[in-house]
C-alpha positions in Angstrom: -9.5 -3.0 5.3 -8.3 0.4 4.1 -4.6 1.2 4.4 -3.4 4.6 5.6 0.2 5.7 5.1 1.4 8.2 7.8 4.5 10.1 6.7 5.6 11.8 10.0 9.0 12.2 11.5 7.7 12.8 15.0 7.6 9.2 16.4 5.3 10.0 19.3 2.8 11.7 17.1 3.0 9.0 14.4 2.3 6.3 17.0 -0.6 8.3 18.4 -2.2 8.6 15.0 -1.4 4.9 14.2 -3.1 3.8 17.4 -6.3 5.9 16.6 -6.5 4.6 13.1 -6.0 0.9 14.2 -8.6 1.4 16.9 -11.0 2.5 14.2 -10.2 -0.5 11.9 -7.6 0.8 9.6 -4.3 -0.8 8.6 -1.5 1.7 9.1 2.0 2.0 7.9 4.4 4.7 9.2 7.2 6.3 7.3 9.5 8.4 9.4 11.0 10.4 6.6 10.0 11.8 3.2 12.1 9.3 1.2 10.6 6.4 3.2 7.2 7.9 2.5 7.9 7.8 -1.2 9.2 4.3 -1.1 6.3 3.0 1.1 3.7 4.7 -1.2 5.1 2.9 -4.2 5.4 -0.5 -2.4 2.3 -0.5 -0.1 -0.1 1.4 -2.5 -2.2 2.8 0.5 -5.7 4.1 0.1 -4.8 7.5 1.6 -1.6 9.3 2.7 -1.2 11.7 5.6 1.8 13.8 5.0 3.8 16.1 7.2 5.7 19.0 5.4 8.6 19.7 7.7 10.9 16.7 7.6 14.7 16.4 7.3 16.3 15.7 3.9 13.2 15.2 1.7 10.3 17.5 2.8 6.6 17.0 2.2 6.5 19.2 -0.9 9.1 17.0 -2.6 7.2 13.9 -1.5 4.0 15.4 -3.1 5.9 16.2 -6.3 7.4 12.7 -6.5 4.2 10.8 -5.7 2.0 12.9 -8.0 4.5 12.4 -10.9 4.3 8.6 -10.6 1.4 7.3 -12.6 1.1 4.1 -10.5 0.4 6.0 -7.3 -0.6 9.5 -8.4 -4.3 9.0 -7.7 -3.8 8.2 -4.0 -5.5 11.0 -2.0 -2.9 13.0 0.0 -3.9 14.9 3.1 -1.2 17.3 4.4 -1.1 17.2 8.2 1.4 19.7 9.5 2.1 22.4 12.1 3.5 24.6 9.3 1.0 27.4 9.9 -1.9 28.6 8.0 0.0 30.6 5.4 -2.1 30.8 2.3 1.2 30.6 0.2 2.0 27.2 1.8 -1.5 25.9 1.5 -1.7 27.0 -2.2 1.6 25.4 -2.9 0.6 22.1 -1.4 -2.7 22.1 -3.4 -0.8 23.1 -6.5 1.4 20.1 -6.1 -1.6 17.8 -5.7 -2.6 17.7 -2.0 -6.2 17.0 -1.6 -6.5 18.7 1.7 -4.4 20.7 4.2 -4.8 20.2 8.0 -3.1 22.0 10.8 -2.1 19.5 13.6 -2.8 21.8 16.5 -6.2 22.7 15.2 -7.6 19.2 14.7 -8.1 16.2 16.9 -7.1 12.6 16.0 -10.8 11.8 15.8 -11.3 14.6 13.3 -8.3 13.4 11.2 -9.9 10.0 11.0 -13.2 11.5 9.9 -11.4 13.5 7.2 -9.6 10.4 5.9 -13.0 8.6 5.8 -14.4 11.3 3.6 -11.6 10.8 1.1 -11.9 7.0 1.2 -15.6 7.3 0.3 -14.6 9.3 -2.8 -12.3 6.5 -4.1 
């Protein structure tokens, strides 16, 4: 069973995604902060990470930098899932830091998020 790490500080949204992934047969772990996401990535070694950008204390960009600089977990695909607009600057920065994809929450359904994750799981 593939393991998905959701790094999302909005508890309602995180639970909604968790429910959808579990319904589709995935094990899910939720981290409600950037630091927790870094810790869980190292401990849980998920198959894919869904990462919000706007979080208190440690934001998603810092999470990306930290995970991609750790050789033990740097190969885990990371999909940014954020409401932080469609600014090309932000998307380019996320990709430069190692994000495999960049999704805008309000433009994509939970079903489409699962389909995107499945695409990255097939690559690994």
